[in-house]
Structures are given as C-alpha cells and as structure tokens.
VOMARDREN-749800 format. One line per field, with one value per residue: x, y, z of N, C-alpha, C, O in turn; residue number from 0; chain; residue in three letters. Coordinates in steps of 0.05 Angstrom, whole numbers, plus 5000, padded with zeros to 4 digits. Layout:
n_px <- c(X, ...)
n_py <- c(Y, ...)
n_pz <- c(Z, ...)
ca_px <- c(X, ...)
ca_py <- c(Y, ...)
ca_pz <- c(Z, ...)
c_px <- c(X, ...)
c_py <- c(Y, ...)
c_pz <- c(Z, ...)
o_px <- c(X, ...)
o_py <- c(Y, ...)
o_pz <- c(Z, ...)
nr <- c(NUM, ...)
kette <- c(A, ...)
rest <- c(ALA, ...)
# end
This chain:
n_px <- c(3793, 3772, 3754, 3707, 3678, 3663, 3630, 3588, 3568, 3549, 3512, 3475, 3462, 3435, 3390, 3368, 3359, 3319, 3327, 3308, 3313, 3327, 3279, 3252, 3260, 3249, 3202, 3181, 3195, 3161, 3115, 3111, 3126, 3081, 3032, 3046, 3045, 2998, 2960, 2983, 2970, 2913, 2900, 2936, 2918, 2865, 2869, 2912, 2880, 2840, 2856, 2878, 2828, 2785, 2776, 2798, 2808, 2878, 2893, 2943, 2980, 2979, 2989, 3044, 3061, 3063, 3095, 3142, 3150, 3158, 3210, 3226, 3280, 3289, 3308, 3294, 3239, 3239, 3259, 3211, 3168, 3188, 3196, 3133, 3117, 3144, 3154, 3147, 3119, 3053, 3030, 3050, 3030, 3005, 3046, 3077, 3118, 3191, 3164, 3135, 3093, 3099, 3144, 3116, 3081, 3123, 3137, 3092, 3083, 3124, 3117, 3062, 3066, 3090, 3059, 3004, 3029, 3042, 3003, 2965, 2988, 2979, 2919, 2908, 2926, 2892, 2837, 2847, 2836, 2783, 2752, 2721, 2676, 2659, 2632, 2596, 2565, 2544, 2575, 2578, 2616, 2646, 2632, 2666, 2715, 2721, 2712, 2755, 2795, 2797, 2798, 2851, 2877, 2917, 2966, 2963, 2975, 3030, 3047, 3036, 3066, 3119, 3123, 3125, 3169, 3205, 3192, 3206, 3263, 3274, 3315, 3336, 3295, 3261, 3300, 3303, 3254, 3246, 3284, 3312, 3306, 3322, 3289, 3241, 3237, 3273, 3286, 3296, 3332, 3356, 3381, 3415, 3452, 3469, 3493, 3534, 3567, 3575, 3608, 3590, 3577, 3554, 3496, 3484, 3495, 3460, 3407, 3404, 3410, 3362, 3333, 3346, 3326, 3277, 3272, 3275, 3237, 3203, 3202, 3201, 3154, 3127, 3140, 3113, 3064, 3060, 3066, 3017, 2980, 2990, 2983)
n_py <- c(8269, 8315, 8331, 8290, 8316, 8363, 8349, 8329, 8369, 8403, 8375, 8371, 8421, 8425, 8392, 8432, 8478, 8458, 8444, 8442, 8398, 8358, 8359, 8343, 8294, 8266, 8269, 8245, 8195, 8189, 8184, 8135, 8096, 8105, 8094, 8045, 8014, 8021, 8001, 7951, 7938, 7934, 7891, 7849, 7844, 7830, 7780, 7751, 7739, 7713, 7667, 7642, 7638, 7609, 7541, 7515, 7479, 7469, 7506, 7501, 7499, 7555, 7581, 7561, 7586, 7641, 7646, 7628, 7668, 7712, 7721, 7736, 7756, 7823, 7845, 7806, 7809, 7858, 7849, 7811, 7844, 7888, 7856, 7845, 7893, 7914, 7942, 7893, 7864, 7833, 7874, 7920, 7956, 7997, 8028, 8039, 8031, 8055, 8088, 8121, 8093, 8041, 8035, 8028, 7988, 7946, 7946, 7943, 7884, 7862, 7871, 7851, 7798, 7785, 7826, 7789, 7739, 7746, 7767, 7724, 7685, 7715, 7715, 7663, 7644, 7678, 7652, 7604, 7623, 7654, 7621, 7581, 7608, 7641, 7610, 7587, 7635, 7643, 7665, 7705, 7692, 7746, 7778, 7746, 7756, 7809, 7819, 7788, 7811, 7868, 7852, 7842, 7891, 7919, 7891, 7881, 7933, 7939, 7910, 7931, 7975, 7960, 7936, 7983, 8005, 7966, 7978, 8035, 8028, 7996, 7984, 7954, 7935, 7977, 8009, 7980, 7979, 8030, 8061, 8102, 8156, 8229, 8271, 8247, 8189, 8182, 8166, 8165, 8116, 8100, 8150, 8155, 8113, 8130, 8180, 8172, 8140, 8174, 8206, 8251, 8263, 8298, 8300, 8253, 8236, 8274, 8251, 8203, 8211, 8232, 8182, 8145, 8166, 8165, 8106, 8102, 8135, 8097, 8050, 8065, 8085, 8034, 8004, 8039, 8029, 7972, 7975, 8003, 7961, 7926, 7953)
n_pz <- c(2239, 2251, 2203, 2208, 2251, 2234, 2195, 2226, 2252, 2209, 2192, 2230, 2231, 2180, 2195, 2237, 2212, 2174, 2124, 2054, 2022, 2051, 2084, 2041, 2028, 2078, 2087, 2043, 2059, 2097, 2080, 2042, 2077, 2123, 2093, 2072, 2119, 2134, 2097, 2101, 2156, 2145, 2113, 2136, 2188, 2191, 2164, 2193, 2237, 2217, 2198, 2250, 2272, 2248, 2216, 2158, 2083, 2080, 2114, 2154, 2107, 2092, 2145, 2147, 2105, 2116, 2169, 2141, 2101, 2130, 2131, 2082, 2037, 2025, 1978, 1940, 1939, 1924, 1867, 1856, 1850, 1817, 1773, 1761, 1756, 1712, 1646, 1611, 1647, 1679, 1705, 1678, 1638, 1675, 1688, 1739, 1759, 1787, 1819, 1876, 1885, 1872, 1905, 1956, 1947, 1952, 2001, 2026, 2012, 2037, 2092, 2105, 2111, 2161, 2201, 2196, 2214, 2267, 2282, 2278, 2314, 2364, 2366, 2363, 2416, 2441, 2433, 2458, 2506, 2498, 2468, 2479, 2502, 2463, 2424, 2456, 2461, 2406, 2366, 2302, 2247, 2226, 2271, 2311, 2293, 2297, 2349, 2375, 2348, 2367, 2429, 2426, 2421, 2439, 2441, 2385, 2365, 2376, 2342, 2295, 2303, 2300, 2250, 2221, 2242, 2209, 2156, 2150, 2151, 2108, 2052, 2003, 1973, 1960, 1931, 1889, 1861, 1866, 1847, 1862, 1850, 1847, 1875, 1873, 1885, 1925, 1986, 2062, 2068, 2022, 2005, 2049, 2039, 1982, 1985, 2027, 1990, 1957, 1984, 2007, 2069, 2111, 2091, 2096, 2144, 2174, 2154, 2176, 2233, 2239, 2224, 2264, 2306, 2293, 2293, 2347, 2373, 2351, 2375, 2431, 2441, 2430, 2482, 2513, 2497, 2511, 2566, 2578, 2571, 2607, 2654)
ca_px <- c(3775, 3761, 3725, 3686, 3666, 3652, 3610, 3563, 3558, 3531, 3490, 3454, 3451, 3413, 3358, 3362, 3347, 3297, 3336, 3282, 3323, 3331, 3257, 3233, 3265, 3239, 3167, 3169, 3198, 3144, 3092, 3110, 3121, 3063, 3013, 3048, 3036, 2970, 2955, 2990, 2948, 2886, 2903, 2948, 2908, 2836, 2884, 2923, 2859, 2819, 2872, 2878, 2802, 2769, 2787, 2791, 2833, 2903, 2899, 2970, 3002, 2977, 3007, 3072, 3068, 3067, 3111, 3165, 3153, 3168, 3237, 3231, 3303, 3276, 3317, 3279, 3213, 3247, 3256, 3192, 3154, 3201, 3184, 3107, 3110, 3157, 3134, 3137, 3106, 3034, 3018, 3069, 3015, 3001, 3068, 3081, 3155, 3202, 3144, 3126, 3075, 3115, 3159, 3091, 3075, 3141, 3137, 3071, 3090, 3144, 3105, 3039, 3069, 3102, 3035, 2987, 3039, 3045, 2966, 2953, 2993, 2968, 2893, 2904, 2930, 2868, 2826, 2845, 2823, 2750, 2741, 2689, 2654, 2644, 2619, 2567, 2549, 2536, 2574, 2585, 2648, 2652, 2633, 2684, 2734, 2721, 2716, 2787, 2815, 2790, 2806, 2882, 2882, 2944, 2989, 2959, 2988, 3052, 3056, 3033, 3093, 3146, 3121, 3134, 3199, 3207, 3181, 3222, 3292, 3277, 3334, 3345, 3264, 3252, 3319, 3302, 3230, 3241, 3305, 3329, 3306, 3319, 3262, 3214, 3232, 3298, 3280, 3325, 3347, 3370, 3396, 3441, 3467, 3477, 3513, 3554, 3580, 3591, 3625, 3566, 3572, 3535, 3468, 3476, 3490, 3428, 3388, 3412, 3405, 3335, 3327, 3355, 3308, 3250, 3263, 3277, 3206, 3182, 3209, 3189, 3116, 3123, 3141, 3095, 3040, 3066, 3059, 2992, 2969, 2996, 2967)
ca_py <- c(8268, 8342, 8327, 8283, 8333, 8385, 8337, 8325, 8397, 8408, 8354, 8384, 8456, 8421, 8388, 8456, 8497, 8454, 8440, 8432, 8375, 8342, 8356, 8331, 8267, 8253, 8268, 8223, 8164, 8181, 8180, 8113, 8079, 8103, 8082, 8018, 8002, 8023, 7977, 7923, 7931, 7926, 7864, 7835, 7841, 7803, 7758, 7731, 7732, 7691, 7639, 7631, 7634, 7587, 7518, 7512, 7466, 7490, 7532, 7488, 7515, 7581, 7582, 7560, 7601, 7665, 7644, 7629, 7700, 7733, 7729, 7746, 7775, 7848, 7847, 7781, 7818, 7881, 7841, 7806, 7866, 7901, 7844, 7846, 7926, 7925, 7942, 7865, 7848, 7835, 7904, 7942, 7979, 8017, 8047, 8048, 8021, 8074, 8111, 8118, 8074, 8020, 8030, 8030, 7959, 7933, 7949, 7926, 7858, 7854, 7876, 7840, 7769, 7800, 7827, 7765, 7713, 7756, 7767, 7690, 7676, 7724, 7712, 7639, 7645, 7687, 7630, 7588, 7632, 7657, 7603, 7569, 7630, 7653, 7586, 7589, 7652, 7634, 7696, 7698, 7698, 7770, 7780, 7728, 7768, 7840, 7813, 7781, 7835, 7888, 7844, 7844, 7910, 7938, 7872, 7887, 7964, 7934, 7888, 7950, 7994, 7947, 7939, 8017, 8015, 7952, 7990, 8058, 8015, 7979, 7996, 7935, 7932, 8006, 8017, 7966, 7989, 8059, 8072, 8125, 8183, 8251, 8289, 8232, 8165, 8180, 8166, 8168, 8092, 8102, 8169, 8148, 8098, 8139, 8195, 8157, 8128, 8195, 8226, 8272, 8256, 8318, 8293, 8227, 8239, 8286, 8233, 8177, 8222, 8231, 8159, 8135, 8180, 8155, 8085, 8102, 8140, 8074, 8031, 8079, 8073, 8006, 7999, 8051, 8012, 7945, 7983, 8014, 7940, 7909, 7965)
ca_pz <- c(2261, 2240, 2182, 2217, 2271, 2219, 2185, 2243, 2256, 2185, 2193, 2250, 2215, 2165, 2210, 2242, 2187, 2153, 2095, 2038, 2002, 2064, 2093, 2019, 2026, 2102, 2081, 2022, 2068, 2119, 2068, 2032, 2108, 2132, 2071, 2064, 2138, 2135, 2079, 2112, 2174, 2131, 2107, 2151, 2216, 2189, 2149, 2212, 2258, 2205, 2196, 2272, 2286, 2225, 2203, 2126, 2077, 2073, 2134, 2156, 2090, 2100, 2167, 2145, 2079, 2128, 2175, 2125, 2088, 2158, 2130, 2056, 2029, 2012, 1953, 1928, 1944, 1905, 1844, 1843, 1850, 1789, 1745, 1759, 1744, 1697, 1620, 1605, 1663, 1679, 1709, 1663, 1628, 1701, 1689, 1763, 1762, 1796, 1826, 1902, 1888, 1874, 1942, 1977, 1938, 1958, 2028, 2037, 2012, 2060, 2119, 2108, 2122, 2194, 2208, 2197, 2230, 2292, 2293, 2282, 2340, 2386, 2359, 2371, 2445, 2455, 2427, 2481, 2530, 2502, 2447, 2495, 2505, 2432, 2417, 2468, 2450, 2383, 2350, 2276, 2233, 2228, 2301, 2320, 2283, 2308, 2379, 2378, 2350, 2395, 2460, 2426, 2411, 2450, 2423, 2356, 2359, 2379, 2318, 2274, 2304, 2292, 2217, 2215, 2241, 2193, 2128, 2147, 2153, 2087, 2027, 1982, 1953, 1955, 1917, 1862, 1847, 1861, 1830, 1883, 1831, 1857, 1882, 1859, 1896, 1941, 2015, 2076, 2077, 1993, 2006, 2065, 2021, 1961, 2004, 2035, 1969, 1941, 2000, 2022, 2093, 2130, 2090, 2106, 2178, 2178, 2148, 2196, 2261, 2239, 2218, 2285, 2325, 2284, 2306, 2381, 2381, 2351, 2398, 2456, 2430, 2433, 2507, 2528, 2496, 2527, 2596, 2583, 2569, 2637, 2674)
c_px <- c(3754, 3750, 3702, 3665, 3649, 3628, 3586, 3558, 3541, 3508, 3464, 3443, 3427, 3388, 3350, 3345, 3328, 3308, 3318, 3298, 3323, 3295, 3239, 3239, 3255, 3208, 3157, 3168, 3172, 3120, 3089, 3107, 3099, 3036, 3024, 3033, 3004, 2951, 2959, 2976, 2920, 2887, 2908, 2934, 2885, 2851, 2894, 2901, 2842, 2836, 2876, 2847, 2783, 2789, 2777, 2815, 2853, 2918, 2933, 2990, 3002, 2984, 3033, 3080, 3078, 3086, 3141, 3170, 3153, 3189, 3245, 3257, 3285, 3284, 3303, 3252, 3215, 3243, 3234, 3167, 3162, 3193, 3154, 3103, 3122, 3142, 3123, 3123, 3077, 3017, 3032, 3051, 3011, 3029, 3076, 3107, 3166, 3185, 3138, 3103, 3079, 3137, 3134, 3080, 3095, 3142, 3118, 3072, 3109, 3128, 3080, 3040, 3083, 3074, 3017, 3001, 3036, 3015, 2957, 2963, 2976, 2935, 2888, 2907, 2903, 2844, 2823, 2826, 2791, 2741, 2716, 2666, 2643, 2631, 2593, 2553, 2533, 2539, 2582, 2613, 2658, 2654, 2655, 2712, 2745, 2725, 2742, 2801, 2815, 2803, 2840, 2896, 2906, 2964, 2988, 2980, 3019, 3064, 3060, 3061, 3119, 3143, 3126, 3157, 3215, 3215, 3205, 3252, 3298, 3300, 3328, 3315, 3260, 3269, 3317, 3283, 3225, 3262, 3324, 3332, 3302, 3293, 3236, 3218, 3260, 3287, 3305, 3342, 3367, 3386, 3417, 3462, 3483, 3500, 3526, 3577, 3591, 3607, 3611, 3565, 3548, 3509, 3461, 3474, 3465, 3410, 3389, 3408, 3373, 3316, 3326, 3334, 3281, 3243, 3268, 3255, 3185, 3178, 3200, 3164, 3113, 3117, 3119, 3065, 3036, 3052, 3036, 2971, 2969, 2985, 2935)
c_py <- c(8296, 8339, 8319, 8297, 8354, 8373, 8330, 8352, 8414, 8398, 8370, 8415, 8444, 8414, 8409, 8469, 8488, 8446, 8436, 8407, 8349, 8332, 8344, 8300, 8253, 8257, 8256, 8195, 8158, 8170, 8147, 8094, 8078, 8090, 8051, 8001, 8000, 8004, 7949, 7911, 7922, 7898, 7849, 7824, 7818, 7780, 7738, 7722, 7708, 7662, 7625, 7618, 7601, 7565, 7513, 7489, 7483, 7505, 7522, 7506, 7544, 7596, 7584, 7578, 7628, 7666, 7642, 7655, 7718, 7740, 7727, 7758, 7797, 7850, 7823, 7794, 7846, 7869, 7830, 7828, 7883, 7881, 7848, 7874, 7936, 7922, 7911, 7851, 7848, 7857, 7923, 7969, 8006, 8032, 8056, 8037, 8059, 8103, 8106, 8095, 8045, 8010, 8024, 7996, 7942, 7925, 7935, 7899, 7848, 7856, 7861, 7813, 7772, 7806, 7806, 7749, 7725, 7754, 7745, 7687, 7685, 7721, 7685, 7634, 7661, 7668, 7610, 7596, 7638, 7640, 7589, 7583, 7640, 7631, 7584, 7610, 7657, 7656, 7688, 7696, 7725, 7782, 7770, 7752, 7792, 7838, 7806, 7801, 7860, 7878, 7845, 7870, 7922, 7913, 7880, 7915, 7962, 7926, 7916, 7973, 7983, 7940, 7965, 8014, 7987, 7967, 8018, 8045, 8004, 7996, 7979, 7936, 7958, 8015, 8004, 7973, 8022, 8074, 8098, 8149, 8200, 8265, 8271, 8208, 8155, 8182, 8159, 8146, 8101, 8125, 8168, 8136, 8108, 8166, 8192, 8153, 8153, 8215, 8251, 8271, 8272, 8305, 8271, 8221, 8251, 8271, 8211, 8184, 8218, 8200, 8140, 8148, 8172, 8129, 8086, 8106, 8114, 8056, 8038, 8075, 8045, 7992, 8009, 8033, 7984, 7956, 7987, 7980, 7923, 7926, 7966)
c_pz <- c(2255, 2221, 2195, 2235, 2254, 2201, 2197, 2249, 2236, 2186, 2213, 2241, 2199, 2174, 2224, 2231, 2170, 2130, 2073, 2025, 2027, 2078, 2068, 2026, 2055, 2104, 2060, 2035, 2088, 2104, 2055, 2058, 2110, 2121, 2070, 2091, 2147, 2124, 2089, 2137, 2166, 2123, 2123, 2179, 2210, 2181, 2172, 2233, 2248, 2202, 2227, 2283, 2268, 2218, 2175, 2115, 2073, 2092, 2149, 2137, 2092, 2117, 2160, 2120, 2098, 2146, 2166, 2110, 2107, 2148, 2099, 2054, 2017, 1984, 1936, 1920, 1924, 1877, 1832, 1830, 1821, 1771, 1740, 1744, 1724, 1663, 1610, 1622, 1667, 1685, 1694, 1656, 1643, 1698, 1717, 1775, 1766, 1807, 1858, 1904, 1893, 1895, 1959, 1969, 1949, 1980, 2041, 2034, 2032, 2088, 2120, 2121, 2159, 2209, 2209, 2206, 2260, 2300, 2294, 2313, 2363, 2385, 2373, 2402, 2458, 2458, 2449, 2504, 2522, 2480, 2452, 2491, 2480, 2418, 2430, 2467, 2427, 2365, 2324, 2271, 2237, 2251, 2318, 2319, 2297, 2333, 2387, 2377, 2369, 2422, 2451, 2417, 2406, 2437, 2394, 2344, 2360, 2355, 2290, 2274, 2290, 2259, 2205, 2219, 2216, 2158, 2127, 2144, 2126, 2065, 2002, 1961, 1949, 1927, 1887, 1849, 1846, 1842, 1835, 1860, 1852, 1859, 1875, 1882, 1914, 1966, 2032, 2071, 2043, 1997, 2022, 2045, 1994, 1970, 2010, 2018, 1950, 1963, 2017, 2050, 2119, 2121, 2095, 2135, 2190, 2176, 2170, 2221, 2260, 2238, 2248, 2309, 2318, 2306, 2334, 2389, 2375, 2373, 2432, 2459, 2441, 2457, 2517, 2526, 2508, 2558, 2603, 2582, 2595, 2659, 2673)
o_px <- c(3729, 3728, 3682, 3640, 3625, 3608, 3565, 3534, 3525, 3486, 3441, 3421, 3404, 3367, 3326, 3321, 3318, 3290, 3308, 3280, 3319, 3286, 3216, 3221, 3252, 3193, 3133, 3152, 3163, 3107, 3068, 3089, 3088, 3021, 3007, 3017, 2991, 2932, 2944, 2971, 2907, 2868, 2891, 2937, 2884, 2845, 2888, 2902, 2833, 2826, 2877, 2843, 2773, 2813, 2754, 2834, 2851, 2942, 2948, 3009, 3023, 2988, 3046, 3104, 3102, 3100, 3160, 3193, 3148, 3195, 3267, 3260, 3267, 3267, 3304, 3243, 3196, 3225, 3230, 3153, 3144, 3181, 3147, 3090, 3118, 3124, 3100, 3114, 3069, 2995, 3025, 3054, 3012, 3030, 3082, 3113, 3156, 3190, 3138, 3097, 3069, 3145, 3140, 3071, 3086, 3148, 3121, 3061, 3106, 3131, 3076, 3023, 3079, 3066, 3013, 2985, 3026, 3005, 2939, 2948, 2962, 2924, 2870, 2889, 2895, 2832, 2802, 2809, 2774, 2718, 2696, 2644, 2620, 2618, 2571, 2529, 2513, 2522, 2594, 2631, 2678, 2673, 2664, 2723, 2767, 2742, 2752, 2816, 2834, 2817, 2855, 2919, 2917, 2979, 3008, 2994, 3033, 3087, 3078, 3073, 3135, 3163, 3132, 3172, 3237, 3235, 3219, 3265, 3322, 3298, 3317, 3316, 3251, 3258, 3327, 3287, 3209, 3259, 3342, 3353, 3287, 3278, 3213, 3200, 3268, 3275, 3326, 3366, 3391, 3409, 3438, 3483, 3504, 3523, 3544, 3600, 3609, 3616, 3621, 3545, 3533, 3495, 3437, 3458, 3453, 3392, 3368, 3403, 3361, 3294, 3308, 3329, 3263, 3226, 3263, 3245, 3163, 3158, 3194, 3154, 3097, 3101, 3105, 3050, 3014, 3033, 3028, 2949, 2951, 2978, 2922)
o_py <- c(8297, 8349, 8333, 8292, 8361, 8387, 8326, 8354, 8432, 8409, 8376, 8426, 8451, 8423, 8411, 8472, 8503, 8442, 8414, 8394, 8326, 8309, 8335, 8284, 8228, 8249, 8253, 8177, 8136, 8151, 8135, 8079, 8056, 8077, 8034, 7983, 7984, 7993, 7930, 7888, 7905, 7884, 7833, 7802, 7795, 7759, 7714, 7700, 7690, 7640, 7601, 7597, 7581, 7568, 7508, 7482, 7506, 7512, 7542, 7521, 7557, 7620, 7605, 7584, 7635, 7686, 7651, 7663, 7741, 7764, 7719, 7774, 7791, 7856, 7828, 7790, 7854, 7878, 7832, 7828, 7890, 7890, 7853, 7877, 7959, 7906, 7905, 7829, 7869, 7862, 7947, 7993, 8029, 8053, 8080, 8036, 8079, 8127, 8082, 8082, 8030, 7987, 8013, 7981, 7920, 7901, 7920, 7887, 7825, 7838, 7857, 7804, 7754, 7791, 7802, 7731, 7709, 7742, 7741, 7685, 7670, 7726, 7681, 7620, 7656, 7667, 7602, 7583, 7628, 7646, 7586, 7576, 7647, 7637, 7580, 7608, 7671, 7666, 7666, 7698, 7729, 7796, 7783, 7762, 7796, 7852, 7817, 7811, 7868, 7893, 7849, 7872, 7931, 7922, 7884, 7917, 7979, 7932, 7919, 7983, 7993, 7939, 7967, 8020, 7993, 7966, 8021, 8059, 8002, 8020, 7988, 7938, 7960, 8024, 8014, 7976, 8035, 8093, 8110, 8159, 8196, 8267, 8281, 8208, 8132, 8203, 8151, 8151, 8108, 8121, 8180, 8146, 8098, 8168, 8207, 8158, 8152, 8237, 8266, 8284, 8262, 8297, 8265, 8206, 8242, 8273, 8204, 8166, 8204, 8196, 8123, 8135, 8172, 8127, 8065, 8092, 8108, 8049, 8022, 8064, 8037, 7974, 7994, 8025, 7974, 7946, 7980, 7979, 7908, 7916, 7977)
o_pz <- c(2256, 2223, 2195, 2236, 2259, 2195, 2184, 2250, 2241, 2181, 2207, 2244, 2203, 2165, 2226, 2237, 2153, 2113, 2080, 2014, 2021, 2081, 2072, 2028, 2055, 2122, 2056, 2029, 2094, 2112, 2058, 2059, 2104, 2135, 2067, 2090, 2160, 2135, 2086, 2142, 2178, 2131, 2130, 2188, 2219, 2192, 2172, 2244, 2262, 2205, 2229, 2295, 2277, 2215, 2169, 2128, 2064, 2093, 2154, 2144, 2093, 2114, 2164, 2116, 2095, 2143, 2179, 2107, 2101, 2151, 2093, 2072, 2000, 1967, 1912, 1898, 1912, 1863, 1808, 1809, 1805, 1751, 1717, 1724, 1715, 1656, 1603, 1617, 1656, 1674, 1698, 1662, 1633, 1710, 1720, 1799, 1755, 1803, 1864, 1925, 1909, 1900, 1980, 1987, 1957, 1985, 2060, 2053, 2042, 2105, 2144, 2136, 2176, 2227, 2233, 2212, 2276, 2319, 2311, 2332, 2378, 2407, 2389, 2413, 2481, 2479, 2457, 2517, 2537, 2471, 2438, 2482, 2478, 2398, 2418, 2471, 2426, 2351, 2321, 2288, 2251, 2255, 2337, 2338, 2306, 2343, 2407, 2394, 2384, 2435, 2470, 2408, 2386, 2419, 2380, 2324, 2349, 2348, 2274, 2255, 2275, 2245, 2181, 2201, 2207, 2144, 2107, 2130, 2119, 2064, 1983, 1937, 1926, 1907, 1867, 1825, 1833, 1827, 1822, 1853, 1871, 1840, 1873, 1899, 1917, 1970, 2023, 2070, 2044, 1991, 2015, 2038, 1985, 1960, 2003, 2024, 1933, 1956, 2034, 2057, 2136, 2139, 2100, 2147, 2210, 2193, 2180, 2236, 2276, 2248, 2252, 2329, 2336, 2324, 2345, 2406, 2385, 2385, 2450, 2478, 2458, 2459, 2530, 2544, 2513, 2569, 2625, 2594, 2602, 2681, 2690)
nr <- c(0, 1, 2, 3, 4, 5, 6, 7, 8, 9, 10, 11, 12, 13, 14, 15, 16, 17, 18, 19, 20, 21, 22, 23, 24, 25, 26, 27, 28, 29, 30, 31, 32, 33, 34, 35, 36, 37, 38, 39, 40, 41, 42, 43, 44, 45, 46, 47, 48, 49, 50, 51, 52, 53, 54, 55, 56, 57, 58, 59, 60, 61, 62, 63, 64, 65, 66, 67, 68, 69, 70, 71, 72, 73, 74, 75, 76, 77, 78, 79, 80, 81, 82, 83, 84, 85, 86, 87, 88, 89, 90, 91, 92, 93, 94, 95, 96, 97, 98, 99, 100, 101, 102, 103, 104, 105, 106, 107, 108, 109, 110, 111, 112, 113, 114, 115, 116, 117, 118, 119, 120, 121, 122, 123, 124, 125, 126, 127, 128, 129, 130, 131, 132, 133, 134, 135, 136, 137, 138, 139, 140, 141, 142, 143, 144, 145, 146, 147, 148, 149, 150, 151, 152, 153, 154, 155, 156, 157, 158, 159, 160, 161, 162, 163, 164, 165, 166, 167, 168, 169, 170, 171, 172, 173, 174, 175, 176, 177, 178, 179, 180, 181, 182, 183, 184, 185, 186, 187, 188, 189, 190, 191, 192, 193, 194, 195, 196, 197, 198, 199, 200, 201, 202, 203, 204, 205, 206, 207, 208, 209, 210, 211, 212, 213, 214, 215, 216, 217, 218, 219, 220, 221, 222, 223, 224, 225, 226, 227, 228, 229, 230)
kette <- c(A, A, A, A, A, A, A, A, A, A, A, A, A, A, A, A, A, A, A, A, A, A, A, A, A, A, A, A, A, A, A, A, A, A, A, A, A, A, A, A, A, A, A, A, A, A, A, A, A, A, A, A, A, A, A, A, A, A, A, A, A, A, A, A, A, A, A, A, A, A, A, A, A, A, A, A, A, A, A, A, A, A, A, A, A, A, A, A, A, A, A, A, A, A, A, A, A, A, A, A, A, A, A, A, A, A, A, A, A, A, A, A, A, A, A, A, A, A, A, A, A, A, A, A, A, A, A, A, A, A, A, A, A, A, A, A, A, A, A, A, A, A, A, A, A, A, A, A, A, A, A, A, A, A, A, A, A, A, A, A, A, A, A, A, A, A, A, A, A, A, A, A, A, A, A, A, A, A, A, A, A, A, A, A, A, A, A, A, A, A, A, A, A, A, A, A, A, A, A, A, A, A, A, A, A, A, A, A, A, A, A, A, A, A, A, A, A, A, A, A, A, A, A, A, A, A, A, A, A, A, A)
rest <- c(MET, HIS, GLU, PHE, GLY, LEU, ALA, PHE, VAL, THR, ALA, PHE, HIS, LEU, ILE, ALA, ASP, PHE, ASP, PRO, GLY, LEU, VAL, GLY, ILE, VAL, GLY, LEU, SER, LEU, ARG, VAL, SER, LEU, THR, ALA, VAL, LEU, LEU, SER, ALA, LEU, ILE, GLY, LEU, PRO, LEU, GLY, ALA, ALA, VAL, ALA, ALA, PHE, ARG, PHE, PRO, GLY, ARG, ARG, ALA, VAL, THR, LEU, PHE, LEU, ASN, THR, ALA, MET, GLY, LEU, PRO, PRO, VAL, VAL, VAL, GLY, LEU, ILE, VAL, TYR, LEU, ILE, LEU, SER, ARG, SER, GLY, PRO, LEU, GLY, VAL, LEU, GLY, LEU, LEU, PHE, THR, PRO, THR, ALA, MET, ILE, VAL, ALA, GLN, THR, VAL, LEU, ILE, VAL, PRO, ILE, VAL, ALA, ALA, LEU, THR, ARG, GLN, ILE, VAL, GLU, ASP, LEU, LEU, MET, GLU, TYR, GLY, ASP, LEU, LEU, ARG, VAL, MET, GLY, THR, GLY, PRO, LEU, THR, THR, LEU, PHE, THR, LEU, LEU, SER, GLU, ALA, ARG, TRP, SER, LEU, LEU, THR, ILE, VAL, LEU, ALA, GLY, PHE, GLY, ARG, ALA, SER, ALA, GLU, VAL, GLY, ALA, VAL, MET, ILE, VAL, GLY, GLY, ASN, ILE, ASP, ARG, VAL, THR, ARG, VAL, MET, THR, THR, SER, ILE, ALA, LEU, GLU, THR, SER, LYS, GLY, ASP, LEU, PRO, LEU, ALA, LEU, GLY, LEU, GLY, VAL, ILE, LEU, MET, THR, LEU, SER, LEU, SER, VAL, ASN, LEU, ALA, ALA, ALA, MET, VAL, ARG, GLU, THR, ARG, ARG, ALA)
# end
C-alpha cells in the first residue's frame, strides 16, 4: 500500500514538474490523435451526409458497411494497415511503417466509419424535416450537403469529440503499426501498457491521470455542446 501511495506521489510530481519524457509522450499522442480526427472529419462528415442525402446504386451496401465498420477490432485494423505499409505491401516503398504517420493512418481508418455512420443518421433525420424545402428551393448537390452539415453542426461537433476520445484511447492498432518506439512512436496508451509491464508505476500512473483528465474534458465538452444546442 505504501509503495502504491509513493507511486501516486511520484506520478503527480512528474506532471507538476513537466517531466520531459512525459511531456514528449503526451505531445506525440495529441499530435497523432488530433491529426487523425481532423482527417476523419474531412472524410467522414461529407461522406456520411452524401450517403444520407443522395440515392445511388449500392447505397444500402455502403450504409451497411459503415455501420459494420464502426465495430472493427482495432488489432485487425492495425494488421491491415501493417500489411499495406510493410516492405512487401503496396505502399511499402513510402517507408511509413513504425512512424507517427502510420499511427495516424490506423486511427483515421478506425474513426472514419464512426464519424460517417453517425453523420449519415443525423443528416437522414434532418432530411425528413427539411428535404421538401430543399427540393422546392432547387438546391444543387453541394449546396444541399453544405446546408445539411451546417444545420447539424452542433451534433456533428459532438461526433468529432467522440472520435477524438476514441482515437486518444486506442492501443492495439497504434502498437502494431507504430512499434511503440521510444521518442518516436510511443504514445500515452502504449506507454501505460509498457511501463505497467515493466513495473514503472509512477510514469504509468502519471500518463493515466493525464489520459483520464483528457477523456473527462472531452466528455464535458460534448455535454456542453449538447446543452448549447438545446438552448
């Protein structure tokens, strides 16, 4: 019990003193996750809106795929991205494996279906309310997409925040494609797993406290967005 308490005290000292190792891990984690979320929003929001707003061959299959892909196991995504980026893979020549870029790719693949599927549902609900009005106004495809996305902006922001929470908590995929290399691809989640296995509890606890604080902040921001929307 004494050792556990001492580990907690040391962990808070690491946070308060802005330990360079801890700061580097947190900084890399935020850079990877924020970049992945930005790319996922740029891809997933218009994709989900387009699937909801337009009728095209295979639309039902795309909808089913997005809904199914929301539950993709992270380790499977990591394995697929690993095979694609490995030396013998189609993109092996780019040399992206075991780099932060590979981790961003893996997280983006995981988050895009979540963003797209939830966006599709929200936009589909909006179309039931505004679809006739948009048709009467004769809006074009791009204008329709922009209008629907703009109208649903608060709900979509909540989706993006949820995507960030999903990305920041990811372990399996980033471990596979990043390799958990010290000062290169070691992020908070993989560091916690490694340091716990090594018995270095202070660093693991310090990162755990930061990760929990980040998760609570994201949930609080999402709740504030929902309250703002209702107001």
